[in-house]
py3Dmol code that shows the C-alpha trace and the ligand (Angstrom):
import py3Dmol

protein = """\
ATOM      1  CA  MET A   1      45.417 -32.962 -65.451  1.00  0.00           C
ATOM      2  CA  SER A   2      42.742 -32.369 -63.070  1.00  0.00           C
ATOM      3  CA  ASP A   3      42.076 -34.115 -59.787  1.00  0.00           C
ATOM      4  CA  ALA A   4      45.524 -34.905 -59.291  1.00  0.00           C
ATOM      5  CA  LEU A   5      48.493 -34.095 -56.858  1.00  0.00           C
ATOM      6  CA  TYR A   6      52.114 -33.457 -58.271  1.00  0.00           C
ATOM      7  CA  LYS A   7      55.149 -33.780 -56.276  1.00  0.00           C
ATOM      8  CA  PHE A   8      58.338 -31.942 -57.297  1.00  0.00           C
ATOM      9  CA  LEU A   9      61.769 -31.110 -56.136  1.00  0.00           C
ATOM     10  CA  LEU A  10      63.740 -27.752 -56.595  1.00  0.00           C
ATOM     11  CA  ASP A  11      67.150 -29.238 -57.299  1.00  0.00           C
ATOM     12  CA  GLY A  12      70.147 -27.188 -55.839  1.00  0.00           C
ATOM     13  CA  GLU A  13      73.682 -27.398 -57.134  1.00  0.00           C
ATOM     14  CA  VAL A  14      74.308 -30.746 -55.997  1.00  0.00           C
ATOM     15  CA  PRO A  15      72.128 -33.462 -57.708  1.00  0.00           C
ATOM     16  CA  GLU A  16      70.056 -35.849 -55.443  1.00  0.00           C
ATOM     17  CA  ARG A  17      70.405 -33.313 -52.718  1.00  0.00           C
ATOM     18  CA  SER A  18      67.338 -31.070 -53.253  1.00  0.00           C
ATOM     19  CA  PRO A  19      66.980 -28.359 -50.636  1.00  0.00           C
ATOM     20  CA  VAL A  20      63.191 -27.738 -51.443  1.00  0.00           C
ATOM     21  CA  ARG A  21      60.190 -30.149 -51.982  1.00  0.00           C
ATOM     22  CA  GLY A  22      56.920 -29.127 -53.260  1.00  0.00           C
ATOM     23  CA  GLU A  23      53.515 -30.278 -54.277  1.00  0.00           C
ATOM     24  CA  ILE A  24      50.604 -28.776 -56.135  1.00  0.00           C
ATOM     25  CA  VAL A  25      47.088 -30.318 -56.033  1.00  0.00           C
ATOM     26  CA  SER A  26      44.095 -29.554 -58.078  1.00  0.00           C
ATOM     27  CA  LEU A  27      40.740 -30.768 -57.211  1.00  0.00           C
ATOM     28  CA  ASP A  28      37.912 -30.422 -59.752  1.00  0.00           C
ATOM     29  CA  SER A  29      35.067 -33.249 -59.950  1.00  0.00           C
ATOM     30  CA  THR A  30      36.579 -34.471 -56.465  1.00  0.00           C
ATOM     31  CA  TRP A  31      35.660 -30.955 -54.918  1.00  0.00           C
ATOM     32  CA  ARG A  32      32.419 -30.593 -57.015  1.00  0.00           C
ATOM     33  CA  GLN A  33      30.977 -33.846 -55.746  1.00  0.00           C
ATOM     34  CA  MET A  34      31.904 -32.850 -52.045  1.00  0.00           C
ATOM     35  CA  ARG A  35      30.464 -29.391 -52.486  1.00  0.00           C
ATOM     36  CA  GLN A  36      27.212 -30.380 -54.303  1.00  0.00           C
ATOM     37  CA  LEU A  37      26.346 -32.684 -51.239  1.00  0.00           C
ATOM     38  CA  HIS A  38      25.990 -29.561 -49.038  1.00  0.00           C
ATOM     39  CA  ASP A  39      24.374 -26.118 -49.320  1.00  0.00           C
ATOM     40  CA  TYR A  40      27.017 -24.041 -47.357  1.00  0.00           C
ATOM     41  CA  PRO A  41      27.236 -20.265 -47.383  1.00  0.00           C
ATOM     42  CA  GLU A  42      30.129 -19.225 -49.810  1.00  0.00           C
ATOM     43  CA  PRO A  43      32.697 -18.408 -47.290  1.00  0.00           C
ATOM     44  CA  VAL A  44      32.214 -21.673 -45.489  1.00  0.00           C
ATOM     45  CA  MET A  45      32.381 -23.500 -48.971  1.00  0.00           C
ATOM     46  CA  ARG A  46      35.645 -21.883 -49.719  1.00  0.00           C
ATOM     47  CA  THR A  47      37.333 -22.488 -46.253  1.00  0.00           C
ATOM     48  CA  LEU A  48      36.195 -25.943 -46.393  1.00  0.00           C
ATOM     49  CA  GLY A  49      37.638 -26.312 -49.904  1.00  0.00           C
ATOM     50  CA  GLU A  50      41.072 -24.899 -48.844  1.00  0.00           C
ATOM     51  CA  LEU A  51      41.115 -27.358 -45.982  1.00  0.00           C
ATOM     52  CA  VAL A  52      40.249 -30.336 -48.521  1.00  0.00           C
ATOM     53  CA  ALA A  53      43.251 -29.085 -50.765  1.00  0.00           C
ATOM     54  CA  ALA A  54      45.517 -28.847 -47.605  1.00  0.00           C
ATOM     55  CA  SER A  55      44.481 -32.374 -46.644  1.00  0.00           C
ATOM     56  CA  ALA A  56      45.605 -33.719 -49.803  1.00  0.00           C
ATOM     57  CA  LEU A  57      48.841 -31.963 -49.540  1.00  0.00           C
ATOM     58  CA  LEU A  58      49.654 -33.070 -46.008  1.00  0.00           C
ATOM     59  CA  THR A  59      48.684 -36.742 -46.753  1.00  0.00           C
ATOM     60  CA  ALA A  60      50.879 -37.006 -49.709  1.00  0.00           C
ATOM     61  CA  ASN A  61      53.658 -35.622 -47.785  1.00  0.00           C
ATOM     62  CA  LEU A  62      53.269 -38.433 -45.143  1.00  0.00           C
ATOM     63  CA  LYS A  63      54.928 -41.870 -45.162  1.00  0.00           C
ATOM     64  CA  PHE A  64      51.600 -43.330 -43.692  1.00  0.00           C
ATOM     65  CA  SER A  65      49.129 -45.874 -44.976  1.00  0.00           C
ATOM     66  CA  GLY A  66      46.096 -44.785 -43.086  1.00  0.00           C
ATOM     67  CA  ALA A  67      43.874 -41.634 -42.913  1.00  0.00           C
ATOM     68  CA  LEU A  68      44.668 -38.070 -42.128  1.00  0.00           C
ATOM     69  CA  ILE A  69      41.736 -36.183 -40.416  1.00  0.00           C
ATOM     70  CA  MET A  70      41.796 -32.544 -40.105  1.00  0.00           C
ATOM     71  CA  GLN A  71      39.464 -30.702 -38.009  1.00  0.00           C
ATOM     72  CA  ILE A  72      39.075 -27.154 -37.096  1.00  0.00           C
ATOM     73  CA  HIS A  73      36.797 -26.553 -34.068  1.00  0.00           C
ATOM     74  CA  GLY A  74      35.679 -22.959 -34.277  1.00  0.00           C
ATOM     75  CA  ASP A  75      33.940 -20.885 -31.498  1.00  0.00           C
ATOM     76  CA  GLY A  76      32.024 -18.811 -33.862  1.00  0.00           C
ATOM     77  CA  PRO A  77      29.258 -19.352 -36.646  1.00  0.00           C
ATOM     78  CA  VAL A  78      31.142 -22.388 -37.700  1.00  0.00           C
ATOM     79  CA  PRO A  79      31.737 -24.963 -34.755  1.00  0.00           C
ATOM     80  CA  LEU A  80      33.255 -27.459 -36.901  1.00  0.00           C
ATOM     81  CA  LEU A  81      35.108 -28.363 -40.270  1.00  0.00           C
ATOM     82  CA  VAL A  82      36.233 -31.843 -40.968  1.00  0.00           C
ATOM     83  CA  VAL A  83      38.336 -33.458 -43.871  1.00  0.00           C
ATOM     84  CA  GLU A  84      39.479 -36.922 -44.088  1.00  0.00           C
ATOM     85  CA  CYS A  85      42.077 -38.020 -46.757  1.00  0.00           C
ATOM     86  CA  ASN A  86      43.183 -41.435 -47.117  1.00  0.00           C
ATOM     87  CA  ALA A  87      46.749 -42.542 -48.284  1.00  0.00           C
ATOM     88  CA  ASP A  88      45.046 -43.470 -51.496  1.00  0.00           C
ATOM     89  CA  MET A  89      44.101 -39.855 -52.012  1.00  0.00           C
ATOM     90  CA  THR A  90      40.359 -40.608 -51.626  1.00  0.00           C
ATOM     91  CA  MET A  91      38.678 -37.675 -49.612  1.00  0.00           C
ATOM     92  CA  ARG A  92      35.607 -36.698 -47.829  1.00  0.00           C
ATOM     93  CA  ALA A  93      34.614 -33.485 -46.143  1.00  0.00           C
ATOM     94  CA  THR A  94      31.843 -31.646 -44.118  1.00  0.00           C
ATOM     95  CA  ALA A  95      31.237 -28.522 -42.073  1.00  0.00           C
ATOM     96  CA  SER A  96      28.678 -27.796 -39.515  1.00  0.00           C
ATOM     97  CA  ILE A  97      27.001 -24.224 -39.089  1.00  0.00           C
ATOM     98  CA  ALA A  98      25.535 -22.941 -36.080  1.00  0.00           C
ATOM     99  CA  PRO A  99      21.783 -22.859 -36.371  1.00  0.00           C
ATOM    100  CA  ASP A 100      21.430 -19.066 -35.805  1.00  0.00           C
ATOM    101  CA  ALA A 101      24.826 -18.224 -37.738  1.00  0.00           C
ATOM    102  CA  LYS A 102      24.590 -14.980 -39.904  1.00  0.00           C
ATOM    103  CA  ILE A 103      27.492 -15.289 -42.513  1.00  0.00           C
ATOM    104  CA  SER A 104      28.169 -12.256 -44.653  1.00  0.00           C
ATOM    105  CA  ALA A 105      30.151 -12.762 -48.042  1.00  0.00           C
ATOM    106  CA  ASP A 106      32.986 -10.837 -46.711  1.00  0.00           C
ATOM    107  CA  VAL A 107      33.565 -12.596 -43.549  1.00  0.00           C
ATOM    108  CA  THR A 108      37.412 -13.186 -42.385  1.00  0.00           C
ATOM    109  CA  PHE A 109      38.551 -16.485 -41.347  1.00  0.00           C
ATOM    110  CA  ALA A 110      38.956 -15.326 -37.838  1.00  0.00           C
ATOM    111  CA  GLU A 111      35.291 -14.226 -37.720  1.00  0.00           C
ATOM    112  CA  LEU A 112      34.093 -17.387 -39.214  1.00  0.00           C
ATOM    113  CA  MET A 113      36.297 -19.819 -37.014  1.00  0.00           C
ATOM    114  CA  ASN A 114      37.822 -17.838 -34.187  1.00  0.00           C
ATOM    115  CA  THR A 115      35.470 -15.349 -32.932  1.00  0.00           C
ATOM    116  CA  GLY A 116      36.429 -15.599 -29.335  1.00  0.00           C
ATOM    117  CA  GLY A 117      40.069 -16.780 -29.848  1.00  0.00           C
ATOM    118  CA  LYS A 118      39.001 -20.168 -28.532  1.00  0.00           C
ATOM    119  CA  GLY A 119      39.257 -22.068 -31.967  1.00  0.00           C
ATOM    120  CA  ARG A 120      41.382 -25.190 -32.140  1.00  0.00           C
ATOM    121  CA  PHE A 121      42.997 -27.076 -34.877  1.00  0.00           C
ATOM    122  CA  ALA A 122      43.335 -30.927 -34.609  1.00  0.00           C
ATOM    123  CA  ILE A 123      45.241 -33.409 -36.827  1.00  0.00           C
ATOM    124  CA  THR A 124      44.447 -37.131 -36.563  1.00  0.00           C
ATOM    125  CA  LEU A 125      46.569 -40.009 -38.019  1.00  0.00           C
ATOM    126  CA  ASP A 126      44.532 -43.009 -37.917  1.00  0.00           C
ATOM    127  CA  PRO A 127      46.318 -46.094 -39.009  1.00  0.00           C
ATOM    128  CA  LYS A 128      42.843 -47.893 -39.992  1.00  0.00           C
ATOM    129  CA  ASP A 129      44.504 -51.078 -39.779  1.00  0.00           C
ATOM    130  CA  ARG A 130      44.542 -51.919 -35.952  1.00  0.00           C
ATOM    131  CA  SER A 131      45.810 -55.295 -36.322  1.00  0.00           C
ATOM    132  CA  GLN A 132      49.417 -54.114 -35.684  1.00  0.00           C
ATOM    133  CA  GLY A 133      48.305 -52.487 -32.445  1.00  0.00           C
ATOM    134  CA  GLN A 134      48.819 -49.246 -33.859  1.00  0.00           C
ATOM    135  CA  GLN A 135      46.684 -46.412 -32.187  1.00  0.00           C
ATOM    136  CA  PRO A 136      45.506 -42.963 -33.692  1.00  0.00           C
ATOM    137  CA  TYR A 137      47.728 -40.283 -32.955  1.00  0.00           C
ATOM    138  CA  GLN A 138      46.012 -36.732 -32.391  1.00  0.00           C
ATOM    139  CA  GLY A 139      47.720 -33.253 -31.983  1.00  0.00           C
ATOM    140  CA  ILE A 140      45.535 -30.262 -31.037  1.00  0.00           C
ATOM    141  CA  VAL A 141      46.779 -26.739 -31.164  1.00  0.00           C
ATOM    142  CA  PRO A 142      45.290 -23.251 -30.995  1.00  0.00           C
ATOM    143  CA  LEU A 143      43.979 -21.705 -34.067  1.00  0.00           C
ATOM    144  CA  GLU A 144      47.033 -19.536 -34.965  1.00  0.00           C
ATOM    145  CA  GLY A 145      46.815 -17.461 -38.073  1.00  0.00           C
ATOM    146  CA  ASP A 146      44.317 -15.632 -40.167  1.00  0.00           C
ATOM    147  CA  SER A 147      43.804 -18.363 -42.854  1.00  0.00           C
ATOM    148  CA  VAL A 148      43.792 -22.136 -43.205  1.00  0.00           C
ATOM    149  CA  ALA A 149      47.144 -21.905 -44.826  1.00  0.00           C
ATOM    150  CA  ALA A 150      48.738 -19.726 -42.312  1.00  0.00           C
ATOM    151  CA  VAL A 151      47.219 -22.327 -39.293  1.00  0.00           C
ATOM    152  CA  LEU A 152      48.752 -25.187 -41.247  1.00  0.00           C
ATOM    153  CA  GLY A 153      52.043 -23.336 -41.871  1.00  0.00           C
ATOM    154  CA  ASN A 154      52.289 -22.851 -38.112  1.00  0.00           C
ATOM    155  CA  TYR A 155      51.191 -26.212 -37.243  1.00  0.00           C
ATOM    156  CA  MET A 156      54.005 -27.857 -39.546  1.00  0.00           C
ATOM    157  CA  LEU A 157      56.600 -25.606 -38.269  1.00  0.00           C
ATOM    158  CA  ARG A 158      55.784 -26.636 -34.698  1.00  0.00           C
ATOM    159  CA  SER A 159      55.209 -30.181 -35.244  1.00  0.00           C
ATOM    160  CA  GLU A 160      57.792 -31.193 -37.965  1.00  0.00           C
ATOM    161  CA  GLN A 161      60.285 -28.399 -37.214  1.00  0.00           C
ATOM    162  CA  LEU A 162      60.481 -27.792 -40.964  1.00  0.00           C
ATOM    163  CA  ASP A 163      59.672 -24.521 -42.855  1.00  0.00           C
ATOM    164  CA  THR A 164      56.774 -25.057 -44.615  1.00  0.00           C
ATOM    165  CA  GLN A 165      54.275 -22.811 -46.385  1.00  0.00           C
ATOM    166  CA  LEU A 166      50.968 -23.355 -48.009  1.00  0.00           C
ATOM    167  CA  TRP A 167      49.071 -21.269 -50.537  1.00  0.00           C
ATOM    168  CA  LEU A 168      45.286 -22.345 -50.847  1.00  0.00           C
ATOM    169  CA  ALA A 169      42.299 -21.453 -52.666  1.00  0.00           C
ATOM    170  CA  ALA A 170      38.896 -22.827 -53.508  1.00  0.00           C
ATOM    171  CA  ASP A 171      35.662 -21.600 -55.356  1.00  0.00           C
ATOM    172  CA  SER A 172      32.800 -23.534 -56.370  1.00  0.00           C
ATOM    173  CA  HIS A 173      34.627 -25.346 -59.204  1.00  0.00           C
ATOM    174  CA  ARG A 174      37.927 -26.125 -57.922  1.00  0.00           C
ATOM    175  CA  ALA A 175      39.902 -26.649 -54.738  1.00  0.00           C
ATOM    176  CA  THR A 176      43.530 -26.206 -55.133  1.00  0.00           C
ATOM    177  CA  GLY A 177      46.907 -25.832 -53.146  1.00  0.00           C
ATOM    178  CA  MET A 178      50.436 -25.659 -53.353  1.00  0.00           C
ATOM    179  CA  LEU A 179      53.024 -26.566 -50.554  1.00  0.00           C
ATOM    180  CA  LEU A 180      56.654 -25.720 -50.385  1.00  0.00           C
ATOM    181  CA  GLN A 181      59.083 -27.408 -47.669  1.00  0.00           C
ATOM    182  CA  ARG A 182      62.613 -26.578 -46.874  1.00  0.00           C
ATOM    183  CA  LEU A 183      64.189 -29.864 -46.377  1.00  0.00           C
ATOM    184  CA  PRO A 184      66.866 -30.313 -43.608  1.00  0.00           C
ATOM    185  CA  LEU A 185      70.003 -28.754 -44.524  1.00  0.00           C
ATOM    186  CA  PRO A 186      72.397 -31.506 -45.940  1.00  0.00           C
ATOM    187  CA  GLY A 187      75.178 -32.869 -43.872  1.00  0.00           C
ATOM    188  CA  GLY A 188      78.614 -32.791 -45.626  1.00  0.00           C
ATOM    189  CA  ALA A 189      79.431 -35.851 -47.697  1.00  0.00           C
ATOM    190  CA  GLU A 190      82.827 -37.572 -47.149  1.00  0.00           C
ATOM    191  CA  HIS A 191      84.684 -36.064 -49.831  1.00  0.00           C
ATOM    192  CA  GLN A 192      83.356 -32.616 -49.076  1.00  0.00           C
ATOM    193  CA  SER A 193      85.510 -29.975 -47.510  1.00  0.00           C
ATOM    194  CA  PRO A 194      84.078 -27.528 -44.619  1.00  0.00           C
ATOM    195  CA  SER A 195      84.007 -24.718 -47.065  1.00  0.00           C
ATOM    196  CA  ALA A 196      82.253 -26.962 -49.989  1.00  0.00           C
ATOM    197  CA  VAL A 197      79.744 -27.849 -47.222  1.00  0.00           C
ATOM    198  CA  ALA A 198      79.180 -24.282 -46.283  1.00  0.00           C
ATOM    199  CA  LEU A 199      78.663 -23.297 -49.980  1.00  0.00           C
ATOM    200  CA  GLU A 200      76.071 -26.075 -50.334  1.00  0.00           C
ATOM    201  CA  ILE A 201      74.209 -24.927 -47.269  1.00  0.00           C
ATOM    202  CA  GLU A 202      74.180 -21.179 -48.363  1.00  0.00           C
ATOM    203  CA  SER A 203      72.916 -22.222 -51.806  1.00  0.00           C
ATOM    204  CA  ALA A 204      70.186 -24.537 -50.365  1.00  0.00           C
ATOM    205  CA  LEU A 205      69.101 -21.410 -48.513  1.00  0.00           C
ATOM    206  CA  GLU A 206      68.873 -19.447 -51.570  1.00  0.00           C
ATOM    207  CA  THR A 207      66.920 -21.904 -53.428  1.00  0.00           C
ATOM    208  CA  TRP A 208      64.424 -21.893 -50.662  1.00  0.00           C
ATOM    209  CA  GLN A 209      64.239 -18.223 -50.502  1.00  0.00           C
ATOM    210  CA  ARG A 210      63.946 -17.860 -54.337  1.00  0.00           C
ATOM    211  CA  GLY A 211      61.294 -20.545 -54.365  1.00  0.00           C
ATOM    212  CA  LEU A 212      59.404 -18.664 -51.543  1.00  0.00           C
ATOM    213  CA  ALA A 213      59.645 -15.460 -53.343  1.00  0.00           C
ATOM    214  CA  PHE A 214      58.310 -16.835 -56.637  1.00  0.00           C
ATOM    215  CA  ALA A 215      55.527 -18.689 -54.681  1.00  0.00           C
ATOM    216  CA  ASN A 216      54.444 -15.472 -52.884  1.00  0.00           C
ATOM    217  CA  THR A 217      53.686 -13.790 -56.261  1.00  0.00           C
ATOM    218  CA  LEU A 218      50.971 -16.247 -56.630  1.00  0.00           C
ATOM    219  CA  GLU A 219      47.435 -14.713 -56.508  1.00  0.00           C
ATOM    220  CA  LYS A 220      44.526 -17.077 -55.538  1.00  0.00           C
ATOM    221  CA  ASP A 221      43.025 -16.417 -58.838  1.00  0.00           C
ATOM    222  CA  GLU A 222      45.935 -17.639 -60.645  1.00  0.00           C
ATOM    223  CA  LEU A 223      46.010 -20.798 -58.339  1.00  0.00           C
ATOM    224  CA  LEU A 224      42.484 -21.512 -59.491  1.00  0.00           C
ATOM    225  CA  LYS A 225      42.916 -20.912 -62.898  1.00  0.00           C
ATOM    226  CA  THR A 226      45.996 -22.379 -64.085  1.00  0.00           C
ATOM    227  CA  ASP A 227      46.663 -26.077 -64.372  1.00  0.00           C
ATOM    228  CA  PRO A 228      49.354 -27.560 -62.015  1.00  0.00           C
ATOM    229  CA  GLU A 229      52.008 -28.380 -64.716  1.00  0.00           C
ATOM    230  CA  THR A 230      51.741 -25.007 -66.368  1.00  0.00           C
ATOM    231  CA  LEU A 231      51.996 -23.361 -62.860  1.00  0.00           C
ATOM    232  CA  MET A 232      55.101 -25.281 -61.577  1.00  0.00           C
ATOM    233  CA  ARG A 233      56.983 -24.281 -64.769  1.00  0.00           C
ATOM    234  CA  ARG A 234      55.724 -20.735 -64.639  1.00  0.00           C
ATOM    235  CA  LEU A 235      56.634 -20.221 -61.000  1.00  0.00           C
ATOM    236  CA  PHE A 236      59.944 -22.218 -60.945  1.00  0.00           C
ATOM    237  CA  TRP A 237      61.210 -21.527 -64.457  1.00  0.00           C
ATOM    238  CA  GLU A 238      64.694 -20.412 -63.032  1.00  0.00           C
ATOM    239  CA  GLU A 239      65.044 -23.518 -61.019  1.00  0.00           C
ATOM    240  CA  THR A 240      66.079 -27.260 -61.884  1.00  0.00           C
ATOM    241  CA  LEU A 241      62.702 -28.809 -61.372  1.00  0.00           C
ATOM    242  CA  ARG A 242      61.901 -32.345 -61.112  1.00  0.00           C
ATOM    243  CA  ILE A 243      58.295 -33.380 -61.437  1.00  0.00           C
ATOM    244  CA  PHE A 244      56.921 -36.809 -60.560  1.00  0.00           C
ATOM    245  CA  GLU A 245      54.091 -38.969 -61.615  1.00  0.00           C
ATOM    246  CA  PRO A 246      50.878 -37.341 -60.445  1.00  0.00           C
ATOM    247  CA  MET A 247      48.679 -39.021 -57.857  1.00  0.00           C
ATOM    248  CA  ARG A 248      45.137 -39.350 -58.635  1.00  0.00           C
ATOM    249  CA  CYS A 249      42.722 -38.052 -56.140  1.00  0.00           C
ATOM    250  CA  SER A 250      38.921 -38.787 -55.831  1.00  0.00           C
ATOM    251  CA  PHE A 251      35.821 -38.368 -53.771  1.00  0.00           C
ATOM    252  CA  LEU A 252      34.890 -41.241 -51.555  1.00  0.00           C
ATOM    253  CA  CYS A 253      32.992 -41.666 -48.414  1.00  0.00           C
ATOM    254  CA  GLY A 254      33.681 -44.801 -46.606  1.00  0.00           C
ATOM    255  CA  CYS A 255      30.674 -44.822 -44.416  1.00  0.00           C
ATOM    256  CA  SER A 256      28.613 -48.307 -44.392  1.00  0.00           C
ATOM    257  CA  ARG A 257      25.850 -49.827 -42.282  1.00  0.00           C
ATOM    258  CA  GLU A 258      28.414 -51.919 -40.445  1.00  0.00           C
ATOM    259  CA  ARG A 259      30.355 -48.911 -39.521  1.00  0.00           C
ATOM    260  CA  VAL A 260      26.986 -47.057 -38.274  1.00  0.00           C
ATOM    261  CA  ALA A 261      26.167 -50.151 -36.406  1.00  0.00           C
ATOM    262  CA  ALA A 262      29.676 -50.159 -34.675  1.00  0.00           C
ATOM    263  CA  MET A 263      28.932 -46.467 -33.719  1.00  0.00           C
ATOM    264  CA  LEU A 264      25.569 -47.269 -32.137  1.00  0.00           C
ATOM    265  CA  ILE A 265      27.173 -50.122 -30.100  1.00  0.00           C
ATOM    266  CA  THR A 266      29.681 -47.534 -28.783  1.00  0.00           C
ATOM    267  CA  LEU A 267      26.819 -45.220 -28.037  1.00  0.00           C
ATOM    268  CA  GLY A 268      25.394 -47.816 -25.636  1.00  0.00           C
ATOM    269  CA  ARG A 269      22.317 -49.835 -25.373  1.00  0.00           C
ATOM    270  CA  GLY A 270      20.577 -47.088 -23.177  1.00  0.00           C
ATOM    271  CA  GLU A 271      20.963 -44.365 -25.312  1.00  0.00           C
ATOM    272  CA  VAL A 272      19.873 -46.319 -28.572  1.00  0.00           C
ATOM    273  CA  GLU A 273      16.763 -47.708 -26.502  1.00  0.00           C
ATOM    274  CA  GLU A 274      15.856 -44.120 -25.650  1.00  0.00           C
ATOM    275  CA  THR A 275      15.942 -42.977 -29.259  1.00  0.00           C
ATOM    276  CA  LEU A 276      13.828 -46.064 -30.171  1.00  0.00           C
ATOM    277  CA  ALA A 277      11.274 -45.167 -27.410  1.00  0.00           C
ATOM    278  CA  GLU A 278      11.096 -41.572 -28.692  1.00  0.00           C
ATOM    279  CA  GLU A 279      11.176 -41.766 -32.653  1.00  0.00           C
ATOM    280  CA  GLY A 280      10.567 -45.576 -33.110  1.00  0.00           C
ATOM    281  CA  THR A 281      13.549 -46.053 -35.190  1.00  0.00           C
ATOM    282  CA  VAL A 282      17.076 -44.781 -34.875  1.00  0.00           C
ATOM    283  CA  HIS A 283      18.041 -42.560 -38.008  1.00  0.00           C
ATOM    284  CA  VAL A 284      21.628 -41.830 -38.549  1.00  0.00           C
ATOM    285  CA  LYS A 285      22.508 -39.408 -41.546  1.00  0.00           C
ATOM    286  CA  CYS A 286      26.216 -39.304 -42.630  1.00  0.00           C
ATOM    287  CA  ASP A 287      27.526 -35.937 -42.372  1.00  0.00           C
ATOM    288  CA  PHE A 288      29.741 -36.330 -45.241  1.00  0.00           C
ATOM    289  CA  CYS A 289      27.670 -37.832 -47.921  1.00  0.00           C
ATOM    290  CA  ASN A 290      24.061 -37.645 -46.509  1.00  0.00           C
ATOM    291  CA  ARG A 291      23.527 -41.163 -46.739  1.00  0.00           C
ATOM    292  CA  SER A 292      20.566 -42.430 -44.372  1.00  0.00           C
ATOM    293  CA  TYR A 293      20.916 -45.529 -42.133  1.00  0.00           C
ATOM    294  CA  ASP A 294      17.802 -46.481 -40.281  1.00  0.00           C
ATOM    295  CA  PHE A 295      17.671 -49.129 -37.464  1.00  0.00           C
ATOM    296  CA  ASP A 296      14.241 -50.216 -36.275  1.00  0.00           C
ATOM    297  CA  SER A 297      13.808 -51.986 -33.030  1.00  0.00           C
ATOM    298  CA  VAL A 298      14.516 -55.537 -34.402  1.00  0.00           C
ATOM    299  CA  ASP A 299      17.814 -54.089 -36.021  1.00  0.00           C
ATOM    300  CA  CYS A 300      18.773 -52.551 -32.610  1.00  0.00           C
ATOM    301  CA  ALA A 301      17.963 -55.711 -30.724  1.00  0.00           C
ATOM    302  CA  GLN A 302      20.280 -57.604 -32.937  1.00  0.00           C
ATOM    303  CA  LEU A 303      23.035 -55.107 -32.765  1.00  0.00           C
ATOM    304  CA  PHE A 304      23.247 -55.584 -28.734  1.00  0.00           C
ATOM    305  CA  ALA A 305      22.582 -59.565 -28.852  1.00  0.00           C
ATOM    306  CA  THR A 306      25.880 -59.734 -30.590  1.00  0.00           C
ATOM    307  CA  SER A 307      27.683 -57.164 -28.611  1.00  0.00           C
ATOM    308  CA  ASN A 308      28.475 -57.193 -24.807  1.00  0.00           C
ATOM    309  CA  THR A 309      28.864 -53.532 -24.693  1.00  0.00           C
ATOM    310  CA  ALA A 310      26.076 -52.243 -22.615  1.00  0.00           C
ATOM    311  CA  ASP A 311      27.171 -48.781 -22.339  1.00  0.00           C
ATOM    312  CA  GLY A 312      29.648 -46.534 -24.263  1.00  0.00           C
ATOM    313  CA  VAL A 313      31.082 -43.189 -24.755  1.00  0.00           C
ATOM    314  CA  ARG A 314      29.201 -40.720 -27.293  1.00  0.00           C
ATOM    315  CA  PRO A 315      31.634 -40.065 -30.150  1.00  0.00           C
ATOM    316  CA  ALA A 316      32.590 -36.519 -30.581  1.00  0.00           C
ATOM    317  CA  PRO A 317      30.383 -34.697 -33.220  1.00  0.00           C
ATOM    318  CA  GLY A 318      31.764 -34.962 -36.462  1.00  0.00           C
ATOM    319  CA  THR A 319      34.094 -37.907 -35.507  1.00  0.00           C
ATOM    320  CA  PRO A 320      34.431 -39.879 -38.783  1.00  0.00           C
ATOM    321  CA  HIS A 321      32.440 -43.163 -38.665  1.00  0.00           C
TER     322      HIS A 321
END
"""
ligand_1 = """\
1
ZN
Zn 28.896 -41.369 -45.923
"""
view = py3Dmol.view(width=600, height=400)
view.addModel(protein, "pdb")
view.setStyle({"model": 0}, {"cartoon": {"style": "trace"}})
view.addModel(ligand_1, "xyz")
view.setStyle({"model": 1}, {"stick": {}})
view.zoomTo()
view.show()
């Protein structure tokens, strides 16, 4: 099935105590719709596609009902990549490229995003529903690693303290990825003797190492060209594999005139009036889906007539609205 995410478990010797969990995602029309909205140089398109696949893998791995936003802030030709994935697996993505950027076809991830070593990777968990008083959480770490997969693996090890590895690939047709995560070593069940616990731990480690060894044989091309079900069975044919019902993924930009209005109010009356004076109308284009929103002087007057906010803070570039 395309545009779907599959969760699976590699069962060890004890049923229901799987030592390894995994996910595979294949985004086809979801990714093509995102990509067709922009005309990015190929290396940027591929890197963004990998981040899109990664966002689906991480979102599905969370027990969380809001949105996961991943940003890579670069210090080179690509200052920003943003991907947002919601708990219902709808997602959107955008990249910004420096105006004078020269991007060759064989550019490396580091040359693209971390030229001076000042790149940053940020993950935001936005609960969306603020009625419970929940606030967004944001973690920012240096860009460690020479690929999107390596950066995320390092981030996960640091934040969740769980061994996690990702394999990602994207081309103009598909964005795909796989995640393997080692689950915490099982504590002994009541009836287990210490030697049985030790054996289970040893066997769990072996399952993880075997899983990794097979997954590490995976080439990007194979990841891109093989459907998820075939891939899971091909890679883990030696294991007891439990595959769950796939989750459907799709492209969706949640931007709206109301959200842009709220963003303009946050920007503040002064800033909005300045733009009105200079350009006659406030023109806002959504970076994710290219939709345009225009606010003339009457619209702007209405915004601030119904809001008491006179001045606000300018949202960071690329902040989803
Ligand atoms: Zn939009």
